[in-house]
C-alpha positions as CSV (number, residue, x, y, z in Angstrom):
1,M,63.8,88.9,113.8
2,K,65.4,89.7,110.3
3,F,69.0,90.1,109.9
4,N,69.9,92.6,106.9
5,K,73.6,92.9,104.9
6,R,74.8,95.5,107.9
7,D,73.6,93.2,111.1
8,T,75.6,90.0,109.2
9,I,78.7,91.8,108.2
10,F,78.3,93.3,112.6
11,L,78.4,89.2,113.6
12,L,81.2,88.0,111.1
13,I,83.6,90.7,113.0
14,I,82.5,90.1,116.0
15,A,83.2,86.2,115.0
16,A,85.9,86.9,113.4
17,V,87.5,89.1,116.6
18,I,85.9,86.3,119.2
19,L,87.7,83.4,117.2
20,V,91.3,85.7,117.1
21,L,91.1,86.0,120.6
22,V,90.5,82.3,121.2
23,V,92.8,81.3,119.2
24,G,95.6,83.6,120.8
25,T,95.1,81.9,123.9
26,T,95.9,79.2,123.1
27,E,98.8,77.0,125.2
28,R,102.6,77.9,124.1
29,T,103.6,75.1,122.5
30,T,107.6,75.9,122.5
31,K,109.6,73.0,123.1
32,A,110.7,71.8,126.9
33,V,113.9,71.9,128.2
34,P,115.5,68.8,127.6
35,D,115.5,66.6,130.7
36,N,119.3,65.3,130.5
37,D,122.1,66.5,133.4
38,T,123.5,68.9,131.3
39,H,120.7,71.4,131.7
40,K,119.6,69.3,135.2
41,N,121.4,72.8,137.1
42,V,120.8,75.3,134.9
43,T,119.6,78.5,136.6
44,S,119.3,81.4,134.7
45,R,120.0,82.9,131.4
46,E,123.5,83.5,131.2
47,Q,123.8,79.3,131.3
48,C,121.7,79.1,128.8
49,M,123.7,81.2,126.6
50,A,127.1,79.8,127.2
51,C,125.9,77.0,124.3
52,H,122.6,78.7,122.5
53,S,124.1,82.1,121.9
54,A,124.9,83.1,117.9
55,E,128.3,81.5,119.1
56,G,127.2,78.7,120.9
57,V,126.7,74.4,120.2
58,K,123.3,75.4,119.7
59,P,122.8,78.6,118.5
60,Q,118.9,79.6,118.7
61,P,117.3,79.7,115.8
62,L,116.7,83.0,113.7
63,G,114.4,85.0,115.0
64,H,113.9,83.8,118.5
65,P,112.7,86.8,121.0
66,K,115.8,88.6,122.8
67,A,113.8,87.7,126.2
68,N,115.4,87.5,129.1
69,Q,113.8,84.6,131.1
70,C,114.4,81.5,129.2
71,F,111.7,79.4,132.1
72,Q,109.6,81.8,131.0
73,C,108.4,79.8,127.6
74,H,110.9,76.5,128.2
75,K,109.7,74.3,130.9
76,Q,111.3,72.2,132.9
77,P,110.0,69.1,135.0
78,E,109.2,69.8,138.6
79,H,112.1,67.6,140.1
80,W,114.6,69.3,137.9
81,V,116.7,72.4,140.9
82,G,116.9,74.8,137.9
83,G,114.1,77.3,136.2
84,K,111.4,77.1,138.1
85,N,107.8,75.6,137.1
86,K,104.8,77.3,137.3
């Protein structure tokens, strides 16, 4: 089988799409919730935002998504009472 320039470009595009899909589906690397008494019983976004709002002790970094479910990205250990791990 002989490949011409058009076939090579097509295969490169397919390879690039596959690479983007594979890299885009890797596991997130967000920080876990600290394993301490302060965070142990946190169960809602409101409790998170008490410290992590713009006026809080440790505000969220610039560009942080305005999501309403902190525990969707930030996982807690299984033994915690707060947010559920999935």
